[in-house]
Steps between C-alpha positions, in 0.01 A plus 500: 500500500781246456563344152357162603158652556498647145521149351212378719292807405565442130388137530177606677441767237541252221258262665254786547521604142441137386199471729366832360538372147312180584222695672471722198464193273235360732308826488517497116387140479216566748383802294495273187290242679262765638456640147401159362256397782199705383514345153527155655200579731293621206586187297418270790169681555404445142586121513301463824197678349509274191532193719207612710289571191580162359431322825164678524418397148592130582293510818198636313536251220516195730246654739747487789419848629192501724373762725276445803188537291608216259537257785156536654293190479779289361705237671872550483537192281247635249687826440678489167391144427344600173786712366751246365475127494801334656628162381673285755768275362528151663831433659 
């Protein structure tokens, strides 16, 4: 090969090595993220469970949770009317 091709090959090799280093860094970063995801999922699951528990407690307290059996014989406007009095502020 002529000398001019050696320079071009060296430039290509330098770019390929730089690309390889960047890909290696991306792989390392991705492995770090994948290692942290299970802990994040577990934390999020706990938070969602606590929120659901609190929401259920609030619904029971204010009698907002009704099954089909609770609604029999009642008009829709009567459901929950006795649970909490509501004050309406005049404008």
